[in-house]
N, C-alpha and C positions, 0 to 999 in steps of 0.2 A: 189389290187388283179392283180396278174399278168396274161396275156391273154396266151391261151394255145401256142401261137406262140413263145412267150416269154421265155417260159420253154423248147421251143424245140420240141413242140406236133404238129405233121404235121395235115393238113388237111386230113379228110378221103379220099377224091377222089386224093389225091397224094400220100398217101402213100401205098406201096406194101404190100399186105397180102401173107403172107409164105402159100404154098400149104400144108405143115405139120399140120399148125394151123387149116386150113380149112377141113382137112381129118380129124384130132383128133376132131374137133366140131361135125362133122358127126358122128362119131363113139360113140361119147358120146350121142348123140341124139337116135342114133338107139338103143343103149342099154338101156337108159331109157324108150323108148316105148316100148322095150320087157319085160323089169322089170315090167312097169306098167301093161302090159296086163297079164303077168304072177299072179301078186298079185291080180288081177282084178276076175282071174278066182279060187283064193282061193290056189293059188300057193305059193312057199315059196322063198324068198332072197336067200336062201343058195341053192336052186335049180339051180344051172349053166347049168344042161342039157336041163330043160324046157326053160330058159331065150335064152340060146344060140338057140336052135330050134324056138323060135318064132324069131330070128333074121335073120333066112335064107328066102331067097327070098324076102326080104322085099325091097321096092324100095320108096324113097320119095324124094320131090324136095324142095326147099327153099321156095315155096310157102304155102306148107305143114306145117312148120313150123310155118310161120306166120298167116296161118288159124287157125292152132291150139293153138294160143295166144303165140308161142314161138317165140323169134326172135335172 
């Protein structure tokens, strides 16, 4: 079996992370949290307005992802 280095995969510490990728990740997490809150309050997955309202003024940190069991 080839090592990750032999396949051209860099060590995580050395590989740069695109700011677009990190922003997209945060957006997906924000949407997922808002959707989960909407569904928990008997809302609908099709109610974009309710989901969007739950996204407003919400802040979170990387620690919040880890604390909630998300990485």
